N, C-alpha and C positions, 0 to 999 in steps of 0.2 A: 525616567523620572529625574527631575532637576533637584539640585541641592536644597533649594528653597522648599520644594514639595516634601522633601524628607524631614527637614526641620518641622514643618507643619505637622507632619504625621507623628513625629515625636511629641510635639505639643498636644495633639489630639488625644494620644494614649494617656499621657500624664494627666490631662484635664478630665477626660470623659470615661476612661477606663480605670485608672488608678486613683483618681481624685486626690492628688497630692495637695496638702494645705499651702505650700509655697508656690503655687502655679503663678502667682503674680510676679514672682522673680524670673520667670521664664524669659530668656532671650537667647540669641544664637551663641553668645559667648558665656552663657551661664555655666558654672561648673556643676556637675551632677551632684556631688557630695556636699561641697561647702555652701553652694547657693541654694540648690533645690533640695538639700537634705535627703538625698537618695543614698541610703547605705547600700552594701554590696548585695543584700537580699533583694532591695527594690530595684537595683540595677538589673539583676537577673530576671525579675518580673518584667521589667520594661523590655528587655531583650526578647523574652518569650512572646510578649504581645506584639513587638514589631515584626518578629518572625510570622505571625499569623497575618498581621496587617499587610506586610510587603511581600510576603511570599518567599523567604529565603531561609537558609540555615547559617547559624554563626558556629564556626569550629571552635573546639575546646581550647585551642591555643590562643584564641582572641579574647578570652573571658578575663584576662588580667593585664591587657595592654593599655598603653597611654590612649588608645582610641576612645577610651570610655572616661575621659577626663572632663570634657566639656560637651555641650550640645553640638557645637560645630564639629568637634573632632569625631563624635559618634556619627553624625550625618555624613561626614567624609568617608568614613569606614564603610558605612552602609551603602553609599554610593558606589564604592569600589566593589562591594560584594554583589550588587545588583547588576553593575555593568560587566561583571566577570573579571575584574581587575583583582589585584592582590595588595596586601599591605606592603609598604615600603620595607617593612621588617621582614626578614625571612620567616616563613612558616615552619621551618624545619626544626626549630628549638622551641619546644612548648613553653609558654610563659609560666606554666606550673612549676618548672624547674629552673627558671631564670632568676637568679637571686641577686641580679645587679641593681634592680630598682623596684623593691617591694612597695606596695601601696602605703603611703605615709599613715593613713588613718588606721591601718591595721597593724603596721610594724611596730608602732610605739606603744601598744597597750598589750599587756600580758595578764596581770592580775592585780587589781586595784589595792587590796589588803596588803599584799607582798610588797608592791611598789611604795606604799606609804611607810611601812615599817623599815624598809631598807634605805629611806631617804637619809637618815642620820648615820646609817652604816657607811653608805658611800662616801660621806663627808670625813670619815675617821681613817687616816692612813694605816692604823693598826690592824685592821680588820678587812675582809673581803665579802661584799654582798653576794657574789655570785653563787656560792654553795647553797645559800637559802632557797634558790630557785629550783633545787632538786625537787622539792615537794610541789611544784606547780605542773609539770608536764603530765602528770596523771592525777591532778587535783579532782576533787569530787565533782561529778555532773549528775544532774538531776533529771529523772524521767518519771513524770507524774502519772496518776492513774488513768490519764487520757493519752498516755504515750506521746507526751510532748517533751522536748529537750529543753533544759533551762540551766543557766549558770548560777541562779540564786533561788534560795528557799528559806523559809523561816526555820526550818529544821537544821540548816547547815550551821555549825559552829566552827570556830577557828582554834579549838583546843590543841590540835596536833601542832599547828604552826606556832602558837604562843609558847607551848612547852619547849619546842626546839629553838625557838628564838632566844629564850633565856639560856638554854643549854649552850647554844653556840656563841652568844655575844654577852651573856650575863645580864641581859636587860629584862626585866619584869614588865609585862603589859598589864596595867590596871584598868579593868572595865569600869567605866563611870556611868554607862547608859543602863538603866534598870528596866527590864521589860515589864515588870509588874506595875510600874509607875506610869502616869499619863505623860503626855508630850510636855505639858507645861512644866512639870517637876523636872523632867530631864533636861529641858532647855535652861532652866534656872541653874542646874548643875553645871551645864556647859558655860553659861555666863560667868559663874563663880570661877571655874577653871581657867578661863581666858583672862579674867580680870587679875588673877593671881599668878599668872603663868611666869615661869623664870625663863631665861634664855636658853637653858638646857632642856627644857621640856617640850615635848611634841603632844599636841592635842588632836585627835583623830575623830572624825565623825562620818557616819553614813548619811548621805542626802540623796534626794531624787534629782538627778541631772536634768530630767524632763522639765523640771520647774526652774531651770536656769537657762532660759533661751539666750542669755548673753554668752554662754559657753556652747560651743557647737556639740550637739548630740549626734554624733557621726554614725552611731549604730542605730539610730532612729527608734530607740526603745521608749516605751511608755507603759509602766514607769521604768526608770533606769537607776537602780540602787548602785551607789558608788561611794568609795571612801575617799576622803580628802583631809588635808591638814589646815587648821584655821589658827589665826592669831589676830589680836586687835591692831588698830593703827592709831595715829594721833587724832584721826577724825572719829568721834564716837559713832557716826552713822555708816562707817565703812570698815570691813573687815579684809584682811589679806588671806587670800586662799591659795594653797598650794596643792596642785594636782599632779603628783609624780608620774601616775600612770599615763596621763596624756601630755606630760612634759609641758605643763603650763602653770604659771603662777602670776598673780596680780590682785589688785583691789576690787572688791565687788560690794554693792550696797548690802548692809547688814541685814536689812529687812528681807531681801530677796533670798539670801542664804538661809536665814530662819525659815522662810516659807518652804524652801526645798527640804530642810530637816523635819518640818512638820508634816510632811507627806505620810499618810498611813502606810504606805508600801515600804517604808524604811525604818530600821531601828538598829542602833549599834553605836559604840564609841569607846575608845580607850585613851589613856595617856601613859607616857613612858619617857624616860629621861636619858640623855646622851651620857651623863656623868656615871651611869652604871656600865657603860661598855667596857669589856675587857677583851684581850687577845683570845682568839679561838684556838682550842686544842685540836690538832689534827685527828686525833682519836675521835673526838666528837663529830668532825666531818665524815670520817669513815663511818661511824655508827648511823648518822643521819642519812647518808647515801643508801646504806643497806635498808633503812626504814622506808625509803622512798621508791626504790627501783622495783619495778613489777615485770619480771622477765617473761612471765607466762601469759599476761593478759594486757590488752590495750583497751581500758575502759571506755574512751570516748568512741572509738570505732565499734566496740561492742554495743554501746547505747544507740548509736545511729543505726546499726544493723537491726537491732531489736525493734526500733520504732518503724522502720520500713517494713519488717516482717509483720508487725501488728496491724499496720494499715492495709496489708495486702492479704490478711486472713479474714475471710468473710464471717467467721464465728465471732470476731471481736465487735462487729457492727459499728465500726469506725468509718465515717465518710472518707472516701478516697481524697476528696478535695481538701480534707484537713491535713493531709501529709505536708503540704507546703508550709503551713503555719507551724506544724509540729516541729519542723527543723530549722525555724527561722533564726534561731540564736547559735547556729553553728559557727558564724564568723567570730562571735564573741569567745567561744570556747576554742576554736582552732588556733588562735594566736598563742594560747598557752604552750603549744608545742615549740615555740621559739625558746622556751626555757632550756631545751636540750643544748641550745648554743651556749648558755651560760655554764652548763655542766661541762662541755667540752672546753670552753674557754679557761675555766679554772684549772683543770687538769693540764692543759697545754701550758698555761703559764707556769705552774708549779714544776713541770718537768722540761720546760723549754723545748717543746716539740716543734715540728715543721709547720710553719704558717700555711703552706699551700695545702697540706693535708687537712688542716682546720677548715679552710675555705671550701674544700670538697665536701666536707660534712655539713656545711652551712647550706650548700646547694641541695643536699638530700632533705634536710630539715625544711627548707623552703618548699620543696616538692610536697612534703607531708602536709604542710599548712595549706597550700594552694589546692591540693587535690580534694579537700573537703568541699571546695567551692564546686568542683565538677560533680561530685556526688550530690550536692545540694541541687545543681542545675538540673540533673536528670530526674531527681525526686519531684521537683516542680513540674516538670513535664508529665511525669506520672500522674501527679495530682490533677492534671487537666482532663483526664479520661473520665467518662461518665460512670464506668463500672470496672471492677477488677478484672473480669474476663476480657475486657476490651483493650487492656493495656498491651502495647507492643512488646513481644517477648524479647525482641532485640534490645529494647530500652531496659528491661529487666536484667538481661545478661550483662549489660554494660554497668549498670549500677552496682550489682554485686561483684562484678569483675573489679571495679574500682575499690570497693570495700576490702576485697581480698589483697589487692595491691597495697592498700594502706597498712594492713596487718603485716604484710611481708616487708614493708619499708620500715615501719616502726620497730619491729623486732630486729631488724638489721641495725638500726640506730641503736637500739638498747644493747645488743650484743657487742658492738664495738665500744660503747661507753663503759660497759662492764669490764671489758679487756683493758681499757686505759685506766679504769679505776684500780684494777688488779696491779697493773704495772706501777702506778702511783703508791699503792699500798706497800708494794716491795721496796720501793725507795724510801718512803717516809714513815711507815708505820712499823713494819717488821724489824729494821734496824734499830729503831727506838725501843721497841719491845725487848729485843735481844740485849741491848745495852742495859736496859733496866733490870732484866733477869741476872745478867752478869754482875751488875753492881750489888744487887741483893745477896747473891751467892758469896761474893767477896766479903761483904759485911758479915755475913753468918760464919765464915770460917776465920775471920780475923781474930788472932790470939788476944 
């Protein structure tokens, strides 16, 4: 099969099987994510369809390689697989544990709420934003009554984060969005806040990124609830939007931003002031870490396992084909595990530990994130079977084996992070506590 034939096969799958709306943008040099809007889930679906169409298997260690950057690079990779060749890169090091070049559209997003509130913290040299990410690695995941995984729900509130934000940094978050009010009233509140906004105030709002095609929705979610920061410009028809989670900022038409806010799928907004920032007490960081660390459970892996179990249980009457859709938001949630890097980085800086050891843990964390993709790929293969009893036992063994590996890997990360935390506590908390006790005793015995 010639290279051009493979390109045509890719086009045919995208057009006739996957029905992607951006098919008119297809050409040999089109980027799968940026131009064709294929997020990692759709790329996996494309691979599965191509395996069927062209008759070959793609190994796990290929799932995160640069071969999947453009149509041409994918065709070249498939050409090598069909002809029996190998990738120029050695296959001995799985991409799942190669931290050298993580995918841009996954690496830069962790948690939009946290990214927004940390934006002004990062700008203040008196405080460190990294401890606030302690609450992200096991942040709440949602499994609905149809056993579908989600990062967002109307029932989720951010009270835990708001309370600790004020404890750590002295900043109170004021909710301005009223759920009981209609959109028009809430938008009028937003307009007033922006019109009277001081230079020290941040105004944050949840909008539906799907309604902003000017901004790349690289997770291909519809709807796509997402927090951003807004302010007015000299042009009354233009607002300035800051999206810390995507590391993007720039002017956008006011009416288009309002249209995204008007989406019935989103609700929420806060304002807070940088003038309230105060230095963080290490004791508060100590207490926050203990409130966040969960040494006995890994909620996300538990949720993924429960969803797979449910779809494989005939008593639940769930169509096996629904398993793929049930896990489609894995990429949005998996990147939260990068928060472990913030935890290690904070303690490493505080104690001036060896940089090489920190990089080693970053590799382990990268493997944790990427292995969720391998689990998802197998789940999508399982979903292709007509009946539960027809599923390949080897495939089931592999997916549950990967889930067990995830538990082992994450418990390993947590164990060492706790050890580093204990070391930090001995250096920075225990001496201060002893000094405080000694001072109090001296004051009590003073004549």
